[in-house]
PyMOL commands that place a pseudoatom at each C-alpha (Angstrom):
pseudoatom trace, name=CA, resn=MET, resi=1, chain=A, elem=C, hetatm=0, pos=[195.957, 11.644, -17.054]
pseudoatom trace, name=CA, resn=THR, resi=2, chain=A, elem=C, hetatm=0, pos=[198.799, 13.406, -15.313]
pseudoatom trace, name=CA, resn=ILE, resi=3, chain=A, elem=C, hetatm=0, pos=[200.434, 12.378, -12.044]
pseudoatom trace, name=CA, resn=LEU, resi=4, chain=A, elem=C, hetatm=0, pos=[201.978, 15.287, -10.163]
pseudoatom trace, name=CA, resn=ILE, resi=5, chain=A, elem=C, hetatm=0, pos=[204.098, 14.874, -7.030]
pseudoatom trace, name=CA, resn=GLU, resi=6, chain=A, elem=C, hetatm=0, pos=[204.915, 18.012, -5.056]
pseudoatom trace, name=CA, resn=GLN, resi=7, chain=A, elem=C, hetatm=0, pos=[206.412, 18.717, -1.672]
pseudoatom trace, name=CA, resn=LEU, resi=8, chain=A, elem=C, hetatm=0, pos=[203.679, 19.712, 0.748]
pseudoatom trace, name=CA, resn=ASN, resi=9, chain=A, elem=C, hetatm=0, pos=[203.309, 23.402, 1.548]
pseudoatom trace, name=CA, resn=THR, resi=10, chain=A, elem=C, hetatm=0, pos=[202.030, 24.557, 4.927]
pseudoatom trace, name=CA, resn=GLU, resi=11, chain=A, elem=C, hetatm=0, pos=[198.722, 25.642, 3.389]
pseudoatom trace, name=CA, resn=ASP, resi=12, chain=A, elem=C, hetatm=0, pos=[198.186, 22.119, 1.965]
pseudoatom trace, name=CA, resn=ILE, resi=13, chain=A, elem=C, hetatm=0, pos=[198.476, 20.252, 5.278]
pseudoatom trace, name=CA, resn=ASP, resi=14, chain=A, elem=C, hetatm=0, pos=[194.731, 20.442, 5.961]
pseudoatom trace, name=CA, resn=ALA, resi=15, chain=A, elem=C, hetatm=0, pos=[193.855, 18.836, 2.611]
pseudoatom trace, name=CA, resn=VAL, resi=16, chain=A, elem=C, hetatm=0, pos=[196.236, 15.936, 3.248]
pseudoatom trace, name=CA, resn=ALA, resi=17, chain=A, elem=C, hetatm=0, pos=[194.889, 15.453, 6.795]
pseudoatom trace, name=CA, resn=ARG, resi=18, chain=A, elem=C, hetatm=0, pos=[191.343, 15.315, 5.366]
pseudoatom trace, name=CA, resn=LEU, resi=19, chain=A, elem=C, hetatm=0, pos=[192.418, 12.824, 2.666]
pseudoatom trace, name=CA, resn=ALA, resi=20, chain=A, elem=C, hetatm=0, pos=[194.006, 10.573, 5.298]
pseudoatom trace, name=CA, resn=ARG, resi=21, chain=A, elem=C, hetatm=0, pos=[190.707, 9.895, 7.098]
pseudoatom trace, name=CA, resn=PRO, resi=22, chain=A, elem=C, hetatm=0, pos=[188.859, 7.900, 4.405]
pseudoatom trace, name=CA, resn=ILE, resi=23, chain=A, elem=C, hetatm=0, pos=[192.037, 6.119, 3.292]
pseudoatom trace, name=CA, resn=TRP, resi=24, chain=A, elem=C, hetatm=0, pos=[192.920, 5.012, 6.823]
pseudoatom trace, name=CA, resn=PHE, resi=25, chain=A, elem=C, hetatm=0, pos=[189.384, 3.984, 7.801]
pseudoatom trace, name=CA, resn=GLU, resi=26, chain=A, elem=C, hetatm=0, pos=[188.883, 1.968, 4.604]
pseudoatom trace, name=CA, resn=HIS, resi=27, chain=A, elem=C, hetatm=0, pos=[192.283, 0.303, 4.762]
pseudoatom trace, name=CA, resn=TYR, resi=28, chain=A, elem=C, hetatm=0, pos=[193.034, -0.140, 8.461]
pseudoatom trace, name=CA, resn=SER, resi=29, chain=A, elem=C, hetatm=0, pos=[189.647, -0.700, 10.132]
pseudoatom trace, name=CA, resn=PRO, resi=30, chain=A, elem=C, hetatm=0, pos=[189.577, -4.408, 9.175]
pseudoatom trace, name=CA, resn=ILE, resi=31, chain=A, elem=C, hetatm=0, pos=[193.163, -4.802, 10.412]
pseudoatom trace, name=CA, resn=ILE, resi=32, chain=A, elem=C, hetatm=0, pos=[193.283, -2.853, 13.696]
pseudoatom trace, name=CA, resn=GLY, resi=33, chain=A, elem=C, hetatm=0, pos=[189.721, -1.669, 14.332]
pseudoatom trace, name=CA, resn=GLU, resi=34, chain=A, elem=C, hetatm=0, pos=[188.074, 1.737, 14.082]
pseudoatom trace, name=CA, resn=SER, resi=35, chain=A, elem=C, hetatm=0, pos=[189.014, 2.954, 17.567]
pseudoatom trace, name=CA, resn=GLN, resi=36, chain=A, elem=C, hetatm=0, pos=[192.738, 2.450, 16.927]
pseudoatom trace, name=CA, resn=VAL, resi=37, chain=A, elem=C, hetatm=0, pos=[192.396, 4.056, 13.479]
pseudoatom trace, name=CA, resn=GLU, resi=38, chain=A, elem=C, hetatm=0, pos=[190.790, 7.129, 15.042]
pseudoatom trace, name=CA, resn=TYR, resi=39, chain=A, elem=C, hetatm=0, pos=[193.504, 7.278, 17.701]
pseudoatom trace, name=CA, resn=MET, resi=40, chain=A, elem=C, hetatm=0, pos=[196.294, 6.973, 15.113]
pseudoatom trace, name=CA, resn=LEU, resi=41, chain=A, elem=C, hetatm=0, pos=[194.760, 9.588, 12.806]
pseudoatom trace, name=CA, resn=ASN, resi=42, chain=A, elem=C, hetatm=0, pos=[194.642, 12.060, 15.689]
pseudoatom trace, name=CA, resn=LYS, resi=43, chain=A, elem=C, hetatm=0, pos=[198.144, 11.183, 16.843]
pseudoatom trace, name=CA, resn=PHE, resi=44, chain=A, elem=C, hetatm=0, pos=[199.907, 10.932, 13.454]
pseudoatom trace, name=CA, resn=GLN, resi=45, chain=A, elem=C, hetatm=0, pos=[197.793, 12.487, 10.688]
pseudoatom trace, name=CA, resn=SER, resi=46, chain=A, elem=C, hetatm=0, pos=[196.012, 15.516, 12.117]
pseudoatom trace, name=CA, resn=GLN, resi=47, chain=A, elem=C, hetatm=0, pos=[197.017, 18.963, 10.858]
pseudoatom trace, name=CA, resn=GLN, resi=48, chain=A, elem=C, hetatm=0, pos=[198.991, 19.546, 14.041]
pseudoatom trace, name=CA, resn=ALA, resi=49, chain=A, elem=C, hetatm=0, pos=[200.708, 16.121, 13.880]
pseudoatom trace, name=CA, resn=ILE, resi=50, chain=A, elem=C, hetatm=0, pos=[201.764, 16.586, 10.254]
pseudoatom trace, name=CA, resn=ALA, resi=51, chain=A, elem=C, hetatm=0, pos=[203.073, 20.101, 10.958]
pseudoatom trace, name=CA, resn=SER, resi=52, chain=A, elem=C, hetatm=0, pos=[205.008, 18.724, 13.935]
pseudoatom trace, name=CA, resn=GLN, resi=53, chain=A, elem=C, hetatm=0, pos=[206.510, 15.903, 11.842]
pseudoatom trace, name=CA, resn=ILE, resi=54, chain=A, elem=C, hetatm=0, pos=[207.603, 18.409, 9.201]
pseudoatom trace, name=CA, resn=SER, resi=55, chain=A, elem=C, hetatm=0, pos=[209.287, 20.528, 11.902]
pseudoatom trace, name=CA, resn=GLU, resi=56, chain=A, elem=C, hetatm=0, pos=[211.090, 17.341, 13.064]
pseudoatom trace, name=CA, resn=GLY, resi=57, chain=A, elem=C, hetatm=0, pos=[212.603, 16.717, 9.620]
pseudoatom trace, name=CA, resn=TYR, resi=58, chain=A, elem=C, hetatm=0, pos=[209.988, 14.711, 7.748]
pseudoatom trace, name=CA, resn=GLN, resi=59, chain=A, elem=C, hetatm=0, pos=[209.183, 15.846, 4.233]
pseudoatom trace, name=CA, resn=TYR, resi=60, chain=A, elem=C, hetatm=0, pos=[205.598, 15.354, 3.106]
pseudoatom trace, name=CA, resn=PHE, resi=61, chain=A, elem=C, hetatm=0, pos=[204.595, 15.088, -0.539]
pseudoatom trace, name=CA, resn=GLN, resi=62, chain=A, elem=C, hetatm=0, pos=[201.141, 15.290, -2.073]
pseudoatom trace, name=CA, resn=VAL, resi=63, chain=A, elem=C, hetatm=0, pos=[200.122, 13.336, -5.150]
pseudoatom trace, name=CA, resn=THR, resi=64, chain=A, elem=C, hetatm=0, pos=[197.558, 14.593, -7.626]
pseudoatom trace, name=CA, resn=PHE, resi=65, chain=A, elem=C, hetatm=0, pos=[196.078, 12.651, -10.510]
pseudoatom trace, name=CA, resn=SER, resi=66, chain=A, elem=C, hetatm=0, pos=[194.107, 14.528, -13.141]
pseudoatom trace, name=CA, resn=ASP, resi=67, chain=A, elem=C, hetatm=0, pos=[194.213, 17.623, -10.901]
pseudoatom trace, name=CA, resn=LYS, resi=68, chain=A, elem=C, hetatm=0, pos=[192.713, 15.798, -7.889]
pseudoatom trace, name=CA, resn=LEU, resi=69, chain=A, elem=C, hetatm=0, pos=[194.545, 15.078, -4.616]
pseudoatom trace, name=CA, resn=VAL, resi=70, chain=A, elem=C, hetatm=0, pos=[194.691, 11.269, -4.430]
pseudoatom trace, name=CA, resn=GLY, resi=71, chain=A, elem=C, hetatm=0, pos=[197.613, 10.390, -2.191]
pseudoatom trace, name=CA, resn=TYR, resi=72, chain=A, elem=C, hetatm=0, pos=[200.560, 11.425, -0.087]
pseudoatom trace, name=CA, resn=PHE, resi=73, chain=A, elem=C, hetatm=0, pos=[203.760, 10.128, 1.423]
pseudoatom trace, name=CA, resn=SER, resi=74, chain=A, elem=C, hetatm=0, pos=[206.350, 11.269, 3.932]
pseudoatom trace, name=CA, resn=LEU, resi=75, chain=A, elem=C, hetatm=0, pos=[210.081, 10.724, 3.992]
pseudoatom trace, name=CA, resn=GLN, resi=76, chain=A, elem=C, hetatm=0, pos=[212.915, 11.171, 6.442]
pseudoatom trace, name=CA, resn=GLU, resi=77, chain=A, elem=C, hetatm=0, pos=[216.591, 10.847, 5.656]
pseudoatom trace, name=CA, resn=ARG, resi=78, chain=A, elem=C, hetatm=0, pos=[218.308, 8.737, 8.295]
pseudoatom trace, name=CA, resn=ASP, resi=79, chain=A, elem=C, hetatm=0, pos=[222.069, 8.834, 8.831]
pseudoatom trace, name=CA, resn=ARG, resi=80, chain=A, elem=C, hetatm=0, pos=[222.552, 9.761, 5.154]
pseudoatom trace, name=CA, resn=ALA, resi=81, chain=A, elem=C, hetatm=0, pos=[222.426, 6.014, 4.507]
pseudoatom trace, name=CA, resn=SER, resi=82, chain=A, elem=C, hetatm=0, pos=[218.701, 5.422, 4.164]
pseudoatom trace, name=CA, resn=LEU, resi=83, chain=A, elem=C, hetatm=0, pos=[215.527, 7.203, 3.240]
pseudoatom trace, name=CA, resn=PHE, resi=84, chain=A, elem=C, hetatm=0, pos=[212.668, 6.152, 5.504]
pseudoatom trace, name=CA, resn=ILE, resi=85, chain=A, elem=C, hetatm=0, pos=[209.112, 6.128, 4.154]
pseudoatom trace, name=CA, resn=GLY, resi=86, chain=A, elem=C, hetatm=0, pos=[206.970, 7.146, 7.114]
pseudoatom trace, name=CA, resn=LYS, resi=87, chain=A, elem=C, hetatm=0, pos=[203.656, 7.319, 5.229]
pseudoatom trace, name=CA, resn=PHE, resi=88, chain=A, elem=C, hetatm=0, pos=[202.643, 6.004, 1.791]
pseudoatom trace, name=CA, resn=TYR, resi=89, chain=A, elem=C, hetatm=0, pos=[198.941, 6.285, 0.992]
pseudoatom trace, name=CA, resn=LEU, resi=90, chain=A, elem=C, hetatm=0, pos=[196.750, 6.341, -2.082]
pseudoatom trace, name=CA, resn=SER, resi=91, chain=A, elem=C, hetatm=0, pos=[192.962, 6.674, -2.417]
pseudoatom trace, name=CA, resn=LYS, resi=92, chain=A, elem=C, hetatm=0, pos=[191.230, 3.361, -3.065]
pseudoatom trace, name=CA, resn=ASN, resi=93, chain=A, elem=C, hetatm=0, pos=[189.625, 4.414, -6.359]
pseudoatom trace, name=CA, resn=THR, resi=94, chain=A, elem=C, hetatm=0, pos=[193.012, 5.338, -7.862]
pseudoatom trace, name=CA, resn=ARG, resi=95, chain=A, elem=C, hetatm=0, pos=[194.908, 2.171, -6.953]
pseudoatom trace, name=CA, resn=GLY, resi=96, chain=A, elem=C, hetatm=0, pos=[195.951, -0.088, -9.820]
pseudoatom trace, name=CA, resn=LYS, resi=97, chain=A, elem=C, hetatm=0, pos=[196.633, 2.831, -12.181]
pseudoatom trace, name=CA, resn=GLY, resi=98, chain=A, elem=C, hetatm=0, pos=[200.418, 2.949, -11.733]
pseudoatom trace, name=CA, resn=ILE, resi=99, chain=A, elem=C, hetatm=0, pos=[200.299, 5.891, -9.334]
pseudoatom trace, name=CA, resn=GLY, resi=100, chain=A, elem=C, hetatm=0, pos=[201.868, 3.951, -6.462]
pseudoatom trace, name=CA, resn=ARG, resi=101, chain=A, elem=C, hetatm=0, pos=[204.712, 2.842, -8.731]
pseudoatom trace, name=CA, resn=SER, resi=102, chain=A, elem=C, hetatm=0, pos=[205.216, 6.476, -9.784]
pseudoatom trace, name=CA, resn=MET, resi=103, chain=A, elem=C, hetatm=0, pos=[205.337, 7.478, -6.125]
pseudoatom trace, name=CA, resn=LEU, resi=104, chain=A, elem=C, hetatm=0, pos=[207.970, 4.827, -5.399]
pseudoatom trace, name=CA, resn=ALA, resi=105, chain=A, elem=C, hetatm=0, pos=[209.986, 5.784, -8.506]
pseudoatom trace, name=CA, resn=TYR, resi=106, chain=A, elem=C, hetatm=0, pos=[209.998, 9.388, -7.271]
pseudoatom trace, name=CA, resn=ILE, resi=107, chain=A, elem=C, hetatm=0, pos=[211.192, 8.237, -3.840]
pseudoatom trace, name=CA, resn=GLU, resi=108, chain=A, elem=C, hetatm=0, pos=[213.931, 6.075, -5.395]
pseudoatom trace, name=CA, resn=SER, resi=109, chain=A, elem=C, hetatm=0, pos=[215.101, 8.999, -7.526]
pseudoatom trace, name=CA, resn=LEU, resi=110, chain=A, elem=C, hetatm=0, pos=[215.249, 11.251, -4.474]
pseudoatom trace, name=CA, resn=ALA, resi=111, chain=A, elem=C, hetatm=0, pos=[217.096, 8.577, -2.482]
pseudoatom trace, name=CA, resn=ASN, resi=112, chain=A, elem=C, hetatm=0, pos=[219.660, 8.263, -5.279]
pseudoatom trace, name=CA, resn=GLU, resi=113, chain=A, elem=C, hetatm=0, pos=[220.113, 12.055, -5.388]
pseudoatom trace, name=CA, resn=LEU, resi=114, chain=A, elem=C, hetatm=0, pos=[220.801, 11.937, -1.637]
pseudoatom trace, name=CA, resn=SER, resi=115, chain=A, elem=C, hetatm=0, pos=[223.240, 9.004, -2.143]
pseudoatom trace, name=CA, resn=CYS, resi=116, chain=A, elem=C, hetatm=0, pos=[221.189, 6.796, 0.171]
pseudoatom trace, name=CA, resn=GLN, resi=117, chain=A, elem=C, hetatm=0, pos=[222.000, 3.092, 0.183]
pseudoatom trace, name=CA, resn=SER, resi=118, chain=A, elem=C, hetatm=0, pos=[218.446, 1.943, 0.911]
pseudoatom trace, name=CA, resn=ILE, resi=119, chain=A, elem=C, hetatm=0, pos=[214.809, 2.852, 1.278]
pseudoatom trace, name=CA, resn=ASP, resi=120, chain=A, elem=C, hetatm=0, pos=[213.219, 1.601, 4.490]
pseudoatom trace, name=CA, resn=LEU, resi=121, chain=A, elem=C, hetatm=0, pos=[209.679, 1.391, 5.834]
pseudoatom trace, name=CA, resn=THR, resi=122, chain=A, elem=C, hetatm=0, pos=[207.518, -0.408, 8.349]
pseudoatom trace, name=CA, resn=VAL, resi=123, chain=A, elem=C, hetatm=0, pos=[204.286, -2.188, 7.474]
pseudoatom trace, name=CA, resn=ASN, resi=124, chain=A, elem=C, hetatm=0, pos=[201.662, -3.778, 9.723]
pseudoatom trace, name=CA, resn=LYS, resi=125, chain=A, elem=C, hetatm=0, pos=[202.018, -7.571, 9.723]
pseudoatom trace, name=CA, resn=ASN, resi=126, chain=A, elem=C, hetatm=0, pos=[198.398, -7.979, 8.577]
pseudoatom trace, name=CA, resn=ASN, resi=127, chain=A, elem=C, hetatm=0, pos=[198.498, -5.254, 5.917]
pseudoatom trace, name=CA, resn=PRO, resi=128, chain=A, elem=C, hetatm=0, pos=[197.880, -6.616, 2.382]
pseudoatom trace, name=CA, resn=ALA, resi=129, chain=A, elem=C, hetatm=0, pos=[200.394, -4.003, 1.138]
pseudoatom trace, name=CA, resn=TYR, resi=130, chain=A, elem=C, hetatm=0, pos=[203.131, -6.240, 2.584]
pseudoatom trace, name=CA, resn=GLU, resi=131, chain=A, elem=C, hetatm=0, pos=[202.919, -8.492, -0.485]
pseudoatom trace, name=CA, resn=ILE, resi=132, chain=A, elem=C, hetatm=0, pos=[203.072, -5.463, -2.791]
pseudoatom trace, name=CA, resn=TYR, resi=133, chain=A, elem=C, hetatm=0, pos=[206.231, -4.207, -1.104]
pseudoatom trace, name=CA, resn=LEU, resi=134, chain=A, elem=C, hetatm=0, pos=[207.837, -7.631, -1.620]
pseudoatom trace, name=CA, resn=LYS, resi=135, chain=A, elem=C, hetatm=0, pos=[206.955, -7.502, -5.340]
pseudoatom trace, name=CA, resn=LEU, resi=136, chain=A, elem=C, hetatm=0, pos=[208.482, -4.012, -5.535]
pseudoatom trace, name=CA, resn=GLY, resi=137, chain=A, elem=C, hetatm=0, pos=[211.836, -5.285, -4.274]
pseudoatom trace, name=CA, resn=PHE, resi=138, chain=A, elem=C, hetatm=0, pos=[211.599, -4.707, -0.533]
pseudoatom trace, name=CA, resn=ILE, resi=139, chain=A, elem=C, hetatm=0, pos=[213.009, -7.392, 1.774]
pseudoatom trace, name=CA, resn=ASN, resi=140, chain=A, elem=C, hetatm=0, pos=[211.644, -8.270, 5.203]
pseudoatom trace, name=CA, resn=GLN, resi=141, chain=A, elem=C, hetatm=0, pos=[214.419, -7.436, 7.686]
pseudoatom trace, name=CA, resn=GLY, resi=142, chain=A, elem=C, hetatm=0, pos=[212.542, -8.618, 10.771]
pseudoatom trace, name=CA, resn=SER, resi=143, chain=A, elem=C, hetatm=0, pos=[209.772, -7.277, 12.929]
pseudoatom trace, name=CA, resn=ALA, resi=144, chain=A, elem=C, hetatm=0, pos=[209.222, -4.815, 15.727]
pseudoatom trace, name=CA, resn=GLN, resi=145, chain=A, elem=C, hetatm=0, pos=[206.469, -3.711, 18.045]
pseudoatom trace, name=CA, resn=PHE, resi=146, chain=A, elem=C, hetatm=0, pos=[205.939, -0.042, 18.843]
pseudoatom trace, name=CA, resn=ASP, resi=147, chain=A, elem=C, hetatm=0, pos=[203.897, 1.150, 21.810]
pseudoatom trace, name=CA, resn=ILE, resi=148, chain=A, elem=C, hetatm=0, pos=[202.010, 4.191, 20.499]
pseudoatom trace, name=CA, resn=GLY, resi=149, chain=A, elem=C, hetatm=0, pos=[200.090, 4.908, 23.678]
pseudoatom trace, name=CA, resn=ASN, resi=150, chain=A, elem=C, hetatm=0, pos=[196.500, 4.470, 24.853]
pseudoatom trace, name=CA, resn=GLY, resi=151, chain=A, elem=C, hetatm=0, pos=[197.047, 0.703, 25.068]
pseudoatom trace, name=CA, resn=TYR, resi=152, chain=A, elem=C, hetatm=0, pos=[197.783, 0.355, 21.319]
pseudoatom trace, name=CA, resn=ILE, resi=153, chain=A, elem=C, hetatm=0, pos=[200.723, -1.453, 19.775]
pseudoatom trace, name=CA, resn=MET, resi=154, chain=A, elem=C, hetatm=0, pos=[201.918, -1.294, 16.178]
pseudoatom trace, name=CA, resn=ASP, resi=155, chain=A, elem=C, hetatm=0, pos=[203.081, -4.806, 15.196]
pseudoatom trace, name=CA, resn=ASP, resi=156, chain=A, elem=C, hetatm=0, pos=[205.121, -4.267, 12.036]
pseudoatom trace, name=CA, resn=TYR, resi=157, chain=A, elem=C, hetatm=0, pos=[207.579, -5.798, 9.630]
pseudoatom trace, name=CA, resn=LEU, resi=158, chain=A, elem=C, hetatm=0, pos=[210.762, -3.825, 8.995]
pseudoatom trace, name=CA, resn=MET, resi=159, chain=A, elem=C, hetatm=0, pos=[211.248, -3.601, 5.226]
pseudoatom trace, name=CA, resn=SER, resi=160, chain=A, elem=C, hetatm=0, pos=[214.236, -2.416, 3.206]
pseudoatom trace, name=CA, resn=LYS, resi=161, chain=A, elem=C, hetatm=0, pos=[215.052, -2.014, -0.458]
pseudoatom trace, name=CA, resn=SER, resi=162, chain=A, elem=C, hetatm=0, pos=[218.715, -1.723, -1.402]
pseudoatom trace, name=CA, resn=LEU, resi=163, chain=A, elem=C, hetatm=0, pos=[219.601, 0.808, -4.054]
pseudoatom trace, name=CA, resn=SER, resi=164, chain=A, elem=C, hetatm=0, pos=[222.137, -0.164, -6.672]
pseudoatom trace, name=CA, resn=ARG, resi=165, chain=A, elem=C, hetatm=0, pos=[225.117, 2.090, -7.213]
pseudoatom trace, name=CA, resn=LEU, resi=166, chain=A, elem=C, hetatm=0, pos=[226.486, 2.269, -10.746]
for i in range(1, 166): cmd.bond("trace and resi %d" % i, "trace and resi %d" % (i + 1))
show_as sticks, trace
zoom trace
């Protein structure tokens, strides 16, 4: 069972956008409701939105497991001091197999190559992944609310993981 992480090519954007739908509906509907999930998918994870994010400096990566697309993540270097994880998603049926840890190890390796001091992310306050991020060494640095339009607010924790320098 091989895990392969590759930077997203333009021709792969559609496959990642299609993968996002079932992941987001399964994971976020109980937290924020289906109407907000639909709105956020259109705003942040459509083909056009992903292409726009890439043009703005985000790097997207696709994750395959046994030759099947199972996850993706996006990164943005910020002030050469931190690497921000904008998206970090894995199909439900492949969770618990070490793929998420491999994804994070890849991100940490890239952050070290870029001489970043930390890896940062935001996570919804009611997202069960919050506890996982704590176990993986992330620290809660506070909280923030983001108005994303259409009457929706993202109510998140700001998380950071310091990278050791040898």
